[in-house]
C-alpha positions, 0 to 999 in steps of 0.5 A: 499499499501507499501513502501519498504524503505532499512536500510544500515549500515558500520562501523563507525560514517560518518563524516561531509564531509561524510553526504554530500554524503549521503544528499539524505537519512536518515543518523543516526548513532550507537555505531561505526556504522552509516545506511542510509536509502534509497528507492528500487530505490536507493540502488544499487547506495547507495552500490555503493557510500559506496564501493568508499569511501572504507567503511566496508558494515555490513548490508542492512535489508528491511523495510517494512512501510505502507501507508495509502490507499487512500478512 
């Protein structure tokens, strides 16, 4: 079985206050960027949050992660 996870990146390094807005997701930083990982079901909500904060969305990637099957 495959779990679909999306990674969205936006310009800038998230402050502690901004990180709190994404507490329900995995969040990390790179050089001048922040990435957020979320489920397929949450991707539209996360894009809306990024937009609400006036952040510049740089990239949206689909990451396929394999889950061991039972049996």
